[in-house]
Biopython code that builds the backbone (N, CA, C, O; Angstrom):
import numpy as np
from Bio.PDB.StructureBuilder import StructureBuilder

atoms = [
    (1, "MET", "N", (-31.472, 100.114, -45.508)),
    (1, "MET", "CA", (-31.596, 100.837, -44.289)),
    (1, "MET", "C", (-29.425, 101.020, -44.161)),
    (1, "MET", "O", (-28.765, 100.015, -43.899)),
    (2, "ASN", "N", (-29.010, 101.848, -44.303)),
    (2, "ASN", "CA", (-27.626, 101.889, -44.391)),
    (2, "ASN", "C", (-27.180, 102.269, -42.548)),
    (2, "ASN", "O", (-27.393, 103.297, -41.906)),
    (3, "GLU", "N", (-26.628, 101.198, -42.201)),
    (3, "GLU", "CA", (-25.546, 100.862, -41.651)),
    (3, "GLU", "C", (-24.119, 100.799, -41.426)),
    (3, "GLU", "O", (-23.331, 99.961, -41.865)),
    (4, "LYS", "N", (-23.813, 102.146, -40.421)),
    (4, "LYS", "CA", (-22.565, 102.388, -40.781)),
    (4, "LYS", "C", (-21.238, 100.650, -40.816)),
    (4, "LYS", "O", (-21.176, 100.347, -39.625)),
    (5, "ARG", "N", (-20.720, 100.056, -41.279)),
    (5, "ARG", "CA", (-20.052, 98.674, -40.962)),
    (5, "ARG", "C", (-19.119, 99.392, -39.780)),
    (5, "ARG", "O", (-19.254, 100.483, -39.227)),
    (6, "HIS", "N", (-18.296, 98.531, -39.643)),
    (6, "HIS", "CA", (-16.951, 98.465, -38.628)),
    (6, "HIS", "C", (-16.414, 97.143, -38.296)),
    (6, "HIS", "O", (-16.951, 96.154, -37.797)),
    (7, "ARG", "N", (-15.170, 97.384, -38.716)),
    (7, "ARG", "CA", (-14.318, 96.129, -39.589)),
    (7, "ARG", "C", (-14.319, 95.409, -38.008)),
    (7, "ARG", "O", (-14.084, 95.900, -36.904)),
    (8, "ILE", "N", (-14.756, 93.790, -38.509)),
    (8, "ILE", "CA", (-14.929, 93.170, -37.435)),
    (8, "ILE", "C", (-13.271, 91.847, -37.332)),
    (8, "ILE", "O", (-13.260, 90.948, -38.172)),
    (9, "HIS", "N", (-12.284, 91.905, -36.472)),
    (9, "HIS", "CA", (-11.813, 91.136, -36.257)),
    (9, "HIS", "C", (-11.419, 90.024, -36.760)),
    (9, "HIS", "O", (-12.008, 89.182, -36.082)),
    (10, "PRO", "N", (-10.520, 89.256, -37.853)),
    (10, "PRO", "CA", (-10.947, 87.348, -38.232)),
    (10, "PRO", "C", (-11.442, 86.784, -36.707)),
    (10, "PRO", "O", (-12.299, 85.903, -36.650)),
    (11, "ILE", "N", (-11.049, 87.157, -35.902)),
    (11, "ILE", "CA", (-10.749, 86.499, -34.544)),
    (11, "ILE", "C", (-11.781, 86.297, -34.198)),
    (11, "ILE", "O", (-12.035, 85.210, -33.679)),
    (12, "ILE", "N", (-12.599, 87.111, -34.333)),
    (12, "ILE", "CA", (-14.073, 87.281, -33.264)),
    (12, "ILE", "C", (-14.805, 86.388, -34.658)),
    (12, "ILE", "O", (-15.301, 85.275, -34.482)),
    (13, "ARG", "N", (-14.780, 86.997, -35.894)),
    (13, "ARG", "CA", (-15.441, 86.408, -36.758)),
    (13, "ARG", "C", (-15.675, 84.539, -36.603)),
    (13, "ARG", "O", (-16.738, 83.947, -36.792)),
    (14, "GLN", "N", (-14.815, 84.136, -36.349)),
    (14, "GLN", "CA", (-14.190, 82.777, -36.369)),
    (14, "GLN", "C", (-14.871, 82.547, -35.134)),
    (14, "GLN", "O", (-15.492, 81.487, -35.215)),
    (15, "ARG", "N", (-15.052, 83.269, -33.692)),
    (15, "ARG", "CA", (-15.749, 83.061, -32.903)),
    (15, "ARG", "C", (-16.944, 82.568, -33.006)),
    (15, "ARG", "O", (-17.477, 81.647, -32.387)),
    (16, "SER", "N", (-17.611, 83.741, -34.437)),
    (16, "SER", "CA", (-19.141, 84.178, -34.020)),
    (16, "SER", "C", (-19.656, 82.439, -34.592)),
    (16, "SER", "O", (-20.640, 81.834, -34.167)),
    (17, "ARG", "N", (-18.725, 81.962, -35.579)),
    (17, "ARG", "CA", (-19.354, 80.952, -36.069)),
    (17, "ARG", "C", (-19.344, 79.596, -35.078)),
    (17, "ARG", "O", (-20.280, 78.800, -35.007)),
    (18, "GLU", "N", (-18.400, 79.528, -34.517)),
    (18, "GLU", "CA", (-18.179, 78.582, -33.439)),
    (18, "GLU", "C", (-19.207, 78.465, -32.604)),
    (18, "GLU", "O", (-19.736, 77.477, -32.094)),
    (19, "LEU", "N", (-19.506, 80.057, -32.503)),
    (19, "LEU", "CA", (-20.342, 80.038, -31.362)),
    (19, "LEU", "C", (-22.117, 79.396, -31.361)),
    (19, "LEU", "O", (-22.945, 79.093, -30.501)),
    (20, "ARG", "N", (-22.021, 79.439, -33.414)),
    (20, "ARG", "CA", (-23.394, 79.253, -34.055)),
    (20, "ARG", "C", (-23.910, 77.755, -33.620)),
    (20, "ARG", "O", (-25.074, 77.614, -33.245)),
    (21, "GLN", "N", (-22.734, 76.309, -33.701)),
    (21, "GLN", "CA", (-22.501, 75.125, -33.088)),
    (21, "GLN", "C", (-23.078, 74.461, -31.670)),
    (21, "GLN", "O", (-23.673, 73.384, -31.654)),
    (22, "PRO", "N", (-22.844, 75.169, -30.619)),
    (22, "PRO", "CA", (-23.791, 74.572, -29.391)),
    (22, "PRO", "C", (-24.478, 75.915, -28.767)),
    (22, "PRO", "O", (-23.726, 76.676, -28.158)),
    (23, "GLN", "N", (-25.552, 76.178, -28.857)),
    (23, "GLN", "CA", (-26.663, 76.216, -28.544)),
    (23, "GLN", "C", (-27.308, 75.728, -27.190)),
    (23, "GLN", "O", (-27.302, 74.526, -26.922)),
    (24, "THR", "N", (-28.039, 76.945, -26.070)),
    (24, "THR", "CA", (-27.855, 76.418, -24.535)),
    (24, "THR", "C", (-29.102, 76.157, -25.556)),
    (24, "THR", "O", (-29.272, 76.332, -26.763)),
    (25, "PRO", "N", (-29.853, 75.677, -24.531)),
    (25, "PRO", "CA", (-31.455, 75.496, -24.663)),
    (25, "PRO", "C", (-32.541, 76.468, -24.856)),
    (25, "PRO", "O", (-33.702, 76.173, -25.139)),
    (26, "SER", "N", (-31.961, 77.931, -24.638)),
    (26, "SER", "CA", (-32.583, 79.063, -24.473)),
    (26, "SER", "C", (-32.879, 79.935, -26.285)),
    (26, "SER", "O", (-33.834, 80.383, -26.919)),
    (27, "GLU", "N", (-31.029, 79.727, -26.507)),
    (27, "GLU", "CA", (-30.445, 79.792, -27.771)),
    (27, "GLU", "C", (-31.538, 79.363, -29.218)),
    (27, "GLU", "O", (-31.816, 79.931, -30.274)),
    (28, "LYS", "N", (-31.986, 77.858, -28.466)),
    (28, "LYS", "CA", (-32.100, 77.352, -29.549)),
    (28, "LYS", "C", (-33.693, 77.231, -29.443)),
    (28, "LYS", "O", (-34.028, 76.570, -30.426)),
    (29, "THR", "N", (-34.873, 77.582, -28.664)),
    (29, "THR", "CA", (-35.355, 77.596, -28.344)),
    (29, "THR", "C", (-36.177, 79.154, -29.448)),
    (29, "THR", "O", (-36.948, 79.130, -30.408)),
    (30, "LEU", "N", (-35.561, 80.241, -28.738)),
    (30, "LEU", "CA", (-36.017, 81.812, -29.165)),
    (30, "LEU", "C", (-35.479, 81.361, -30.715)),
    (30, "LEU", "O", (-36.367, 81.295, -31.565)),
    (31, "TRP", "N", (-34.461, 81.129, -31.031)),
    (31, "TRP", "CA", (-34.308, 80.765, -32.249)),
    (31, "TRP", "C", (-34.997, 80.435, -33.589)),
    (31, "TRP", "O", (-35.143, 80.884, -34.726)),
    (32, "GLN", "N", (-35.354, 79.338, -32.763)),
    (32, "GLN", "CA", (-36.989, 78.748, -33.748)),
    (32, "GLN", "C", (-38.092, 79.281, -33.861)),
    (32, "GLN", "O", (-39.057, 78.902, -34.525)),
    (33, "HIS", "N", (-37.966, 80.266, -33.149)),
    (33, "HIS", "CA", (-39.432, 81.450, -33.083)),
    (33, "HIS", "C", (-38.584, 82.943, -33.901)),
    (33, "HIS", "O", (-39.355, 83.861, -34.181)),
    (34, "LEU", "N", (-37.415, 83.107, -34.175)),
    (34, "LEU", "CA", (-36.978, 84.069, -34.842)),
    (34, "LEU", "C", (-36.324, 83.743, -36.289)),
    (34, "LEU", "O", (-36.240, 84.623, -37.146)),
    (35, "ARG", "N", (-35.907, 82.539, -36.485)),
    (35, "ARG", "CA", (-35.481, 82.046, -38.137)),
    (35, "ARG", "C", (-36.500, 82.697, -39.013)),
    (35, "ARG", "O", (-37.713, 82.866, -38.883)),
    (36, "ASN", "N", (-35.692, 82.993, -39.887)),
    (36, "ASN", "CA", (-36.776, 82.808, -41.124)),
    (36, "ASN", "C", (-38.034, 83.845, -41.132)),
    (36, "ASN", "O", (-39.150, 83.677, -41.622)),
    (37, "ARG", "N", (-37.628, 84.705, -40.598)),
    (37, "ARG", "CA", (-37.892, 85.928, -40.601)),
    (37, "ARG", "C", (-39.852, 85.507, -39.856)),
    (37, "ARG", "O", (-40.839, 86.184, -40.145)),
    (38, "LYS", "N", (-39.859, 84.562, -39.150)),
    (38, "LYS", "CA", (-41.244, 83.936, -38.455)),
    (38, "LYS", "C", (-42.126, 85.505, -37.486)),
    (38, "LYS", "O", (-43.300, 85.867, -37.417)),
    (39, "SER", "N", (-40.348, 86.250, -36.674)),
    (39, "SER", "CA", (-41.319, 87.359, -36.584)),
    (39, "SER", "C", (-41.694, 88.413, -37.405)),
    (39, "SER", "O", (-42.286, 89.442, -37.081)),
    (40, "GLY", "N", (-41.205, 87.982, -38.750)),
    (40, "GLY", "CA", (-41.905, 89.383, -39.710)),
    (40, "GLY", "C", (-40.261, 90.539, -39.802)),
    (40, "GLY", "O", (-40.295, 91.624, -40.383)),
    (41, "TYR", "N", (-39.270, 90.117, -39.271)),
    (41, "TYR", "CA", (-38.169, 90.591, -39.462)),
    (41, "TYR", "C", (-36.538, 89.718, -39.492)),
    (41, "TYR", "O", (-36.335, 88.699, -38.832)),
    (42, "LYS", "N", (-35.735, 90.223, -40.189)),
    (42, "LYS", "CA", (-34.378, 88.693, -40.014)),
    (42, "LYS", "C", (-33.759, 89.466, -38.973)),
    (42, "LYS", "O", (-33.615, 90.650, -38.671)),
    (43, "PHE", "N", (-33.253, 87.600, -38.273)),
    (43, "PHE", "CA", (-32.826, 88.118, -37.258)),
    (43, "PHE", "C", (-31.326, 87.344, -37.809)),
    (43, "PHE", "O", (-31.558, 86.648, -38.797)),
    (44, "ARG", "N", (-30.149, 87.326, -37.467)),
    (44, "ARG", "CA", (-28.990, 86.573, -37.747)),
    (44, "ARG", "C", (-28.638, 86.259, -35.512)),
    (44, "ARG", "O", (-28.878, 86.804, -34.434)),
    (45, "ARG", "N", (-27.785, 84.718, -36.239)),
    (45, "ARG", "CA", (-27.404, 84.514, -34.376)),
    (45, "ARG", "C", (-26.005, 84.435, -34.308)),
    (45, "ARG", "O", (-25.358, 83.839, -35.169)),
    (46, "GLN", "N", (-25.486, 85.004, -33.330)),
    (46, "GLN", "CA", (-24.100, 85.090, -32.807)),
    (46, "GLN", "C", (-23.500, 85.515, -34.396)),
    (46, "GLN", "O", (-22.996, 84.888, -35.328)),
    (47, "HIS", "N", (-23.873, 86.989, -34.119)),
    (47, "HIS", "CA", (-23.437, 88.115, -35.027)),
    (47, "HIS", "C", (-22.168, 88.652, -34.149)),
    (47, "HIS", "O", (-22.109, 88.635, -32.920)),
    (48, "PRO", "N", (-20.903, 89.256, -35.280)),
    (48, "PRO", "CA", (-20.315, 90.032, -34.474)),
    (48, "PRO", "C", (-20.202, 91.320, -34.428)),
    (48, "PRO", "O", (-19.238, 91.765, -35.052)),
    (49, "ILE", "N", (-20.822, 92.022, -33.930)),
    (49, "ILE", "CA", (-20.148, 93.994, -34.059)),
    (49, "ILE", "C", (-19.009, 94.501, -33.162)),
    (49, "ILE", "O", (-19.019, 94.225, -31.962)),
    (50, "ALA", "N", (-18.281, 95.046, -33.568)),
    (50, "ALA", "CA", (-16.923, 95.369, -33.537)),
    (50, "ALA", "C", (-16.526, 94.440, -32.919)),
    (50, "ALA", "O", (-16.287, 93.398, -33.530)),
    (51, "ARG", "N", (-16.294, 94.528, -31.282)),
    (51, "ARG", "CA", (-15.365, 93.200, -30.405)),
    (51, "ARG", "C", (-15.793, 92.330, -29.906)),
    (51, "ARG", "O", (-15.066, 91.391, -29.583)),
    (52, "PHE", "N", (-17.666, 92.329, -29.563)),
    (52, "PHE", "CA", (-18.656, 91.610, -29.528)),
    (52, "PHE", "C", (-19.715, 90.541, -30.259)),
    (52, "PHE", "O", (-20.098, 90.503, -31.428)),
    (53, "ILE", "N", (-19.961, 89.890, -29.389)),
    (53, "ILE", "CA", (-20.466, 88.520, -30.585)),
    (53, "ILE", "C", (-22.044, 88.731, -29.544)),
    (53, "ILE", "O", (-22.232, 88.406, -28.371)),
    (54, "ILE", "N", (-23.110, 89.485, -30.664)),
    (54, "ILE", "CA", (-24.226, 89.680, -29.823)),
    (54, "ILE", "C", (-25.309, 88.229, -30.436)),
    (54, "ILE", "O", (-25.482, 87.802, -31.577)),
    (55, "ASP", "N", (-26.001, 87.684, -28.795)),
    (55, "ASP", "CA", (-26.845, 86.313, -29.359)),
    (55, "ASP", "C", (-27.369, 86.484, -30.481)),
    (55, "ASP", "O", (-27.000, 85.750, -31.397)),
    (56, "PHE", "N", (-28.433, 87.558, -30.737)),
    (56, "PHE", "CA", (-29.363, 87.395, -31.848)),
    (56, "PHE", "C", (-29.610, 88.479, -32.564)),
    (56, "PHE", "O", (-30.750, 88.823, -32.254)),
    (57, "TYR", "N", (-28.979, 89.545, -33.709)),
    (57, "TYR", "CA", (-29.450, 90.971, -34.425)),
    (57, "TYR", "C", (-30.677, 90.843, -35.345)),
    (57, "TYR", "O", (-31.173, 89.879, -35.928)),
    (58, "CYS", "N", (-30.947, 91.953, -35.284)),
    (58, "CYS", "CA", (-31.763, 92.378, -36.334)),
    (58, "CYS", "C", (-31.385, 93.831, -37.224)),
    (58, "CYS", "O", (-31.872, 94.857, -36.749)),
    (59, "ALA", "N", (-30.736, 93.943, -38.201)),
    (59, "ALA", "CA", (-29.855, 94.640, -38.861)),
    (59, "ALA", "C", (-30.777, 95.848, -38.983)),
    (59, "ALA", "O", (-30.377, 97.010, -39.049)),
    (60, "GLU", "N", (-32.068, 95.454, -39.008)),
    (60, "GLU", "CA", (-33.083, 96.198, -40.187)),
    (60, "GLU", "C", (-33.826, 97.466, -38.813)),
    (60, "GLU", "O", (-34.292, 98.604, -38.850)),
    (61, "THR", "N", (-33.552, 96.372, -37.682)),
    (61, "THR", "CA", (-33.795, 97.878, -36.425)),
    (61, "THR", "C", (-32.888, 98.239, -35.711)),
    (61, "THR", "O", (-33.058, 99.283, -35.081)),
    (62, "LYS", "N", (-31.584, 97.481, -35.560)),
    (62, "LYS", "CA", (-30.717, 97.369, -35.006)),
    (62, "LYS", "C", (-30.235, 96.843, -33.920)),
    (62, "LYS", "O", (-29.197, 97.091, -33.306)),
    (63, "LEU", "N", (-31.254, 95.933, -33.689)),
    (63, "LEU", "CA", (-31.565, 95.366, -32.093)),
    (63, "LEU", "C", (-30.611, 93.922, -31.727)),
    (63, "LEU", "O", (-30.462, 92.967, -32.490)),
    (64, "CYS", "N", (-30.211, 94.025, -30.780)),
    (64, "CYS", "CA", (-29.253, 93.084, -29.877)),
    (64, "CYS", "C", (-29.536, 92.205, -29.139)),
    (64, "CYS", "O", (-28.514, 92.261, -28.455)),
    (65, "ILE", "N", (-30.318, 91.118, -28.538)),
    (65, "ILE", "CA", (-31.014, 90.574, -28.334)),
    (65, "ILE", "C", (-30.042, 89.534, -27.243)),
    (65, "ILE", "O", (-29.946, 88.364, -27.614)),
    (66, "GLU", "N", (-29.447, 89.853, -26.148)),
    (66, "GLU", "CA", (-28.696, 89.328, -24.856)),
    (66, "GLU", "C", (-29.648, 87.925, -24.112)),
    (66, "GLU", "O", (-30.682, 88.088, -23.464)),
    (67, "LEU", "N", (-29.000, 86.576, -24.401)),
    (67, "LEU", "CA", (-29.662, 85.641, -23.493)),
    (67, "LEU", "C", (-28.847, 85.547, -21.934)),
    (67, "LEU", "O", (-27.666, 85.279, -22.155)),
    (68, "ASP", "N", (-29.033, 85.642, -20.895)),
    (68, "ASP", "CA", (-28.137, 85.806, -19.863)),
    (68, "ASP", "C", (-28.668, 84.426, -19.290)),
    (68, "ASP", "O", (-29.869, 84.212, -19.122)),
    (69, "GLY", "N", (-27.431, 83.288, -18.935)),
    (69, "GLY", "CA", (-27.711, 82.764, -18.110)),
    (69, "GLY", "C", (-27.105, 82.918, -16.705)),
    (69, "GLY", "O", (-26.579, 84.022, -16.569)),
    (70, "SER", "N", (-27.007, 81.898, -15.309)),
    (70, "SER", "CA", (-26.639, 82.034, -14.347)),
    (70, "SER", "C", (-25.318, 83.040, -13.941)),
    (70, "SER", "O", (-25.363, 83.791, -12.966)),
    (71, "GLN", "N", (-24.494, 82.967, -14.571)),
    (71, "GLN", "CA", (-23.265, 83.148, -14.631)),
    (71, "GLN", "C", (-23.127, 84.952, -14.447)),
    (71, "GLN", "O", (-22.459, 85.588, -13.632)),
    (72, "HIS", "N", (-24.046, 85.440, -15.553)),
    (72, "HIS", "CA", (-24.532, 87.009, -15.411)),
    (72, "HIS", "C", (-24.846, 87.447, -14.523)),
    (72, "HIS", "O", (-24.625, 88.656, -14.588)),
    (73, "PHE", "N", (-25.350, 87.131, -13.473)),
    (73, "PHE", "CA", (-25.428, 87.679, -11.690)),
    (73, "PHE", "C", (-24.354, 87.665, -11.232)),
    (73, "PHE", "O", (-24.389, 88.104, -10.082)),
    (74, "GLU", "N", (-23.017, 87.270, -11.659)),
    (74, "GLU", "CA", (-21.418, 87.805, -11.379)),
    (74, "GLU", "C", (-21.370, 89.060, -11.241)),
    (74, "GLU", "O", (-21.549, 89.830, -12.185)),
    (75, "PRO", "N", (-21.114, 89.441, -10.011)),
    (75, "PRO", "CA", (-20.415, 91.296, -10.157)),
    (75, "PRO", "C", (-19.626, 91.829, -10.917)),
    (75, "PRO", "O", (-19.668, 93.023, -11.216)),
    (76, "GLU", "N", (-18.262, 90.482, -11.601)),
    (76, "GLU", "CA", (-17.978, 91.179, -12.863)),
    (76, "GLU", "C", (-18.532, 91.034, -13.896)),
    (76, "GLU", "O", (-18.218, 91.827, -14.784)),
    (77, "GLN", "N", (-19.409, 90.142, -14.158)),
    (77, "GLN", "CA", (-20.115, 89.733, -15.317)),
    (77, "GLN", "C", (-20.991, 90.674, -15.366)),
    (77, "GLN", "O", (-21.357, 91.172, -16.430)),
    (78, "LEU", "N", (-21.481, 91.067, -14.085)),
    (78, "LEU", "CA", (-22.816, 92.699, -14.422)),
    (78, "LEU", "C", (-22.364, 93.985, -14.529)),
    (78, "LEU", "O", (-22.998, 95.037, -14.610)),
    (79, "ALA", "N", (-20.534, 93.649, -14.515)),
    (79, "ALA", "CA", (-20.185, 95.633, -15.122)),
    (79, "ALA", "C", (-19.525, 95.026, -16.635)),
    (79, "ALA", "O", (-19.166, 95.891, -17.434)),
    (80, "TYR", "N", (-19.433, 94.208, -16.859)),
    (80, "TYR", "CA", (-18.713, 93.625, -18.143)),
    (80, "TYR", "C", (-20.055, 93.849, -19.224)),
    (80, "TYR", "O", (-19.981, 94.509, -20.260)),
    (81, "ASP", "N", (-21.433, 93.060, -18.671)),
    (81, "ASP", "CA", (-22.340, 93.604, -19.801)),
    (81, "ASP", "C", (-22.726, 94.709, -19.945)),
    (81, "ASP", "O", (-22.830, 95.268, -21.037)),
    (82, "ARG", "N", (-23.102, 95.376, -18.447)),
    (82, "ARG", "CA", (-22.951, 96.706, -18.561)),
    (82, "ARG", "C", (-22.231, 97.816, -19.347)),
    (82, "ARG", "O", (-22.939, 98.773, -19.660)),
    (83, "ALA", "N", (-20.945, 97.843, -19.714)),
    (83, "ALA", "CA", (-20.440, 97.715, -20.348)),
    (83, "ALA", "C", (-19.931, 98.334, -21.581)),
    (83, "ALA", "O", (-19.316, 99.303, -22.027)),
    (84, "ARG", "N", (-20.902, 96.551, -22.074)),
    (84, "ARG", "CA", (-20.833, 96.728, -23.436)),
    (84, "ARG", "C", (-22.335, 96.771, -23.814)),
    (84, "ARG", "O", (-22.467, 96.685, -25.035)),
    (85, "THR", "N", (-23.245, 96.853, -23.295)),
    (85, "THR", "CA", (-24.376, 96.947, -23.494)),
    (85, "THR", "C", (-23.661, 99.177, -24.061)),
    (85, "THR", "O", (-23.247, 99.608, -25.137)),
    (86, "ASP", "N", (-23.828, 99.739, -22.988)),
    (86, "ASP", "CA", (-22.968, 100.704, -23.482)),
    (86, "ASP", "C", (-22.896, 101.300, -24.270)),
    (86, "ASP", "O", (-23.682, 102.124, -24.737)),
    (87, "TYR", "N", (-21.367, 100.803, -24.731)),
    (87, "TYR", "CA", (-20.564, 100.444, -25.796)),
    (87, "TYR", "C", (-21.488, 100.948, -27.245)),
    (87, "TYR", "O", (-21.503, 101.923, -27.996)),
    (88, "LEU", "N", (-22.517, 99.106, -27.050)),
    (88, "LEU", "CA", (-22.941, 98.824, -27.982)),
    (88, "LEU", "C", (-24.102, 100.697, -28.069)),
    (88, "LEU", "O", (-23.771, 101.683, -28.728)),
    (89, "GLU", "N", (-25.022, 100.605, -27.429)),
    (89, "GLU", "CA", (-26.045, 102.119, -27.063)),
    (89, "GLU", "C", (-25.154, 102.860, -27.838)),
    (89, "GLU", "O", (-25.727, 103.348, -28.812)),
    (90, "GLU", "N", (-23.662, 103.195, -27.754)),
    (90, "GLU", "CA", (-23.412, 104.436, -28.172)),
    (90, "GLU", "C", (-23.045, 104.598, -29.717)),
    (90, "GLU", "O", (-22.730, 105.590, -30.374)),
    (91, "LEU", "N", (-23.257, 102.805, -30.165)),
    (91, "LEU", "CA", (-23.182, 102.635, -32.001)),
    (91, "LEU", "C", (-24.302, 103.699, -32.424)),
    (91, "LEU", "O", (-24.030, 104.717, -33.061)),
    (92, "GLY", "N", (-26.063, 103.226, -31.845)),
    (92, "GLY", "CA", (-26.655, 103.007, -32.056)),
    (92, "GLY", "C", (-27.371, 102.273, -32.021)),
    (92, "GLY", "O", (-28.541, 102.295, -32.404)),
    (93, "TYR", "N", (-26.814, 101.530, -31.576)),
    (93, "TYR", "CA", (-27.990, 99.886, -31.149)),
    (93, "TYR", "C", (-28.854, 99.882, -30.078)),
    (93, "TYR", "O", (-28.511, 100.294, -28.970)),
    (94, "THR", "N", (-29.904, 99.466, -30.312)),
    (94, "THR", "CA", (-30.594, 98.890, -28.898)),
    (94, "THR", "C", (-30.355, 97.603, -28.240)),
    (94, "THR", "O", (-30.430, 96.531, -28.840)),
    (95, "VAL", "N", (-30.037, 97.737, -26.879)),
    (95, "VAL", "CA", (-29.670, 96.319, -26.153)),
    (95, "VAL", "C", (-30.761, 95.807, -25.376)),
    (95, "VAL", "O", (-31.025, 96.471, -24.373)),
    (96, "ILE", "N", (-31.453, 94.797, -25.590)),
    (96, "ILE", "CA", (-32.355, 94.119, -24.676)),
    (96, "ILE", "C", (-31.514, 92.511, -23.896)),
    (96, "ILE", "O", (-30.610, 91.846, -24.401)),
    (97, "ARG", "N", (-31.996, 92.354, -22.982)),
    (97, "ARG", "CA", (-31.553, 91.099, -22.292)),
    (97, "ARG", "C", (-32.584, 90.303, -21.666)),
    (97, "ARG", "O", (-33.474, 90.787, -20.966)),
    (98, "PHE", "N", (-32.457, 89.114, -21.919)),
    (98, "PHE", "CA", (-33.314, 88.172, -21.337)),
    (98, "PHE", "C", (-32.915, 87.273, -20.483)),
    (98, "PHE", "O", (-31.854, 86.846, -20.939)),
    (99, "GLN", "N", (-33.256, 86.518, -19.098)),
    (99, "GLN", "CA", (-32.774, 85.716, -17.984)),
    (99, "GLN", "C", (-32.881, 84.300, -18.878)),
    (99, "GLN", "O", (-34.007, 84.174, -19.359)),
    (100, "ASN", "N", (-32.244, 83.542, -19.107)),
    (100, "ASN", "CA", (-32.742, 81.882, -20.006)),
    (100, "ASN", "C", (-34.186, 81.636, -19.142)),
    (100, "ASN", "O", (-35.100, 81.257, -19.874)),
    (101, "HIS", "N", (-34.387, 81.720, -18.342)),
    (101, "HIS", "CA", (-35.966, 81.329, -18.016)),
    (101, "HIS", "C", (-36.977, 81.858, -18.475)),
    (101, "HIS", "O", (-38.039, 81.305, -18.762)),
    (102, "GLU", "N", (-36.652, 83.126, -18.582)),
    (102, "GLU", "CA", (-37.892, 83.799, -18.961)),
    (102, "GLU", "C", (-38.483, 82.592, -20.339)),
    (102, "GLU", "O", (-39.448, 81.842, -20.481)),
    (103, "VAL", "N", (-37.037, 83.036, -21.297)),
    (103, "VAL", "CA", (-37.561, 82.280, -22.415)),
    (103, "VAL", "C", (-38.076, 80.928, -22.069)),
    (103, "VAL", "O", (-39.184, 80.731, -22.568)),
    (104, "GLU", "N", (-37.551, 79.805, -21.276)),
    (104, "GLU", "CA", (-38.107, 78.689, -21.369)),
    (104, "GLU", "C", (-39.638, 78.817, -20.694)),
    (104, "GLU", "O", (-40.599, 78.091, -20.952)),
    (105, "GLU", "N", (-39.588, 80.112, -19.616)),
    (105, "GLU", "CA", (-40.822, 80.022, -19.046)),
    (105, "GLU", "C", (-42.069, 80.787, -19.577)),
    (105, "GLU", "O", (-43.290, 80.632, -19.577)),
    (106, "SER", "N", (-40.837, 82.006, -20.190)),
    (106, "SER", "CA", (-42.669, 82.849, -20.483)),
    (106, "SER", "C", (-42.439, 83.581, -21.942)),
    (106, "SER", "O", (-42.476, 84.798, -22.123)),
    (107, "LEU", "N", (-42.140, 82.358, -23.156)),
    (107, "LEU", "CA", (-41.893, 82.880, -24.636)),
    (107, "LEU", "C", (-42.950, 83.550, -24.975)),
    (107, "LEU", "O", (-42.413, 84.523, -25.503)),
    (108, "ASN", "N", (-43.978, 83.717, -25.047)),
    (108, "ASN", "CA", (-44.329, 84.267, -25.571)),
    (108, "ASN", "C", (-44.494, 85.853, -25.414)),
    (108, "ASN", "O", (-44.788, 86.867, -26.047)),
    (109, "GLN", "N", (-44.113, 85.394, -24.155)),
    (109, "GLN", "CA", (-43.875, 87.376, -23.054)),
    (109, "GLN", "C", (-42.648, 87.952, -23.818)),
    (109, "GLN", "O", (-42.530, 89.111, -24.215)),
    (110, "VAL", "N", (-41.724, 86.898, -23.958)),
    (110, "VAL", "CA", (-40.590, 87.500, -24.594)),
    (110, "VAL", "C", (-40.285, 88.090, -26.303)),
    (110, "VAL", "O", (-39.707, 88.981, -26.926)),
    (111, "LEU", "N", (-41.040, 87.012, -26.465)),
    (111, "LEU", "CA", (-41.731, 87.538, -28.157)),
    (111, "LEU", "C", (-42.536, 88.131, -28.523)),
    (111, "LEU", "O", (-42.805, 88.171, -29.724)),
    (112, "GLU", "N", (-43.359, 88.962, -27.386)),
    (112, "GLU", "CA", (-44.090, 89.998, -28.099)),
    (112, "GLU", "C", (-43.248, 91.579, -27.176)),
    (112, "GLU", "O", (-43.512, 92.774, -27.306)),
    (113, "LYS", "N", (-42.441, 91.038, -26.486)),
    (113, "LYS", "CA", (-41.177, 92.395, -26.095)),
    (113, "LYS", "C", (-40.189, 92.623, -27.384)),
    (113, "LYS", "O", (-39.410, 93.575, -27.350)),
    (114, "ILE", "N", (-40.216, 91.920, -28.299)),
    (114, "ILE", "CA", (-39.144, 91.225, -28.853)),
    (114, "ILE", "C", (-39.934, 91.996, -30.461)),
    (114, "ILE", "O", (-39.386, 92.945, -31.022)),
    (115, "ARG", "N", (-41.169, 91.411, -30.950)),
    (115, "ARG", "CA", (-41.704, 92.406, -31.334)),
    (115, "ARG", "C", (-42.020, 94.134, -31.039)),
    (115, "ARG", "O", (-41.988, 94.684, -32.140)),
    (116, "GLN", "N", (-42.271, 95.019, -30.080)),
    (116, "GLN", "CA", (-42.676, 95.582, -29.938)),
    (116, "GLN", "C", (-41.368, 96.976, -29.968)),
    (116, "GLN", "O", (-41.301, 98.179, -30.218)),
    (117, "PHE", "N", (-40.323, 95.623, -29.449)),
    (117, "PHE", "CA", (-38.870, 96.907, -29.584)),
    (117, "PHE", "C", (-38.776, 97.057, -31.483)),
    (117, "PHE", "O", (-38.238, 98.040, -31.991)),
    (118, "CYS", "N", (-39.167, 96.331, -32.029)),
    (118, "CYS", "CA", (-38.748, 95.761, -34.049)),
    (118, "CYS", "C", (-39.521, 97.114, -33.929)),
    (118, "CYS", "O", (-38.844, 98.138, -33.838)),
    (119, "LYS", "N", (-40.743, 97.196, -33.923)),
    (119, "LYS", "CA", (-41.654, 97.778, -34.272)),
    (119, "LYS", "C", (-41.437, 99.236, -34.039)),
    (119, "LYS", "O", (-41.585, 100.111, -34.892)),
    (120, "GLU", "N", (-41.057, 99.418, -32.755)),
    (120, "GLU", "CA", (-40.826, 100.983, -32.203)),
    (120, "GLU", "C", (-39.434, 101.597, -33.048)),
    (120, "GLU", "O", (-39.103, 102.721, -32.671)),
    (121, "SER", "N", (-38.644, 101.029, -34.069)),
    (121, "SER", "CA", (-37.586, 101.057, -34.439)),
    (121, "SER", "C", (-37.872, 101.866, -35.477)),
    (121, "SER", "O", (-36.980, 102.219, -36.248)),
]
sb = StructureBuilder()
sb.init_structure("model")
sb.init_model(0)
sb.init_chain("A")
sb.init_seg("    ")
for serial, (resi, resn, name, xyz) in enumerate(atoms, 1):
    if name == "N":
        sb.init_residue(resn, " ", resi, " ")
    sb.init_atom(name, np.array(xyz, "f"), 0.0, 1.0, " ", f" {name:<3s}", serial, name[0])
structure = sb.get_structure()
């Protein structure tokens, strides 16, 4: 797949490395099911794209997966997330969001949605 490269600022790259260490319980759970091509696709964790750091990213399908905690329901955060999603979609990425509780309570449904998005890409 020929993916257009975007220059990543060194500070963003360093921050993405730092974020790989302290995973939330939901990130840990989902990563256990996405890593090592368990889903049939290669995913990266805390992957930088442009000026953003994506929770989980599949280059093969240009799929960005974001896990949202309760802070993502604040009006300012909702607006930021919308602008971020719009920007990434303009670059040709698909962004799907799950709430942390969805991963913890309905993991199989989350994994199935991810598989469907990957197949459709």
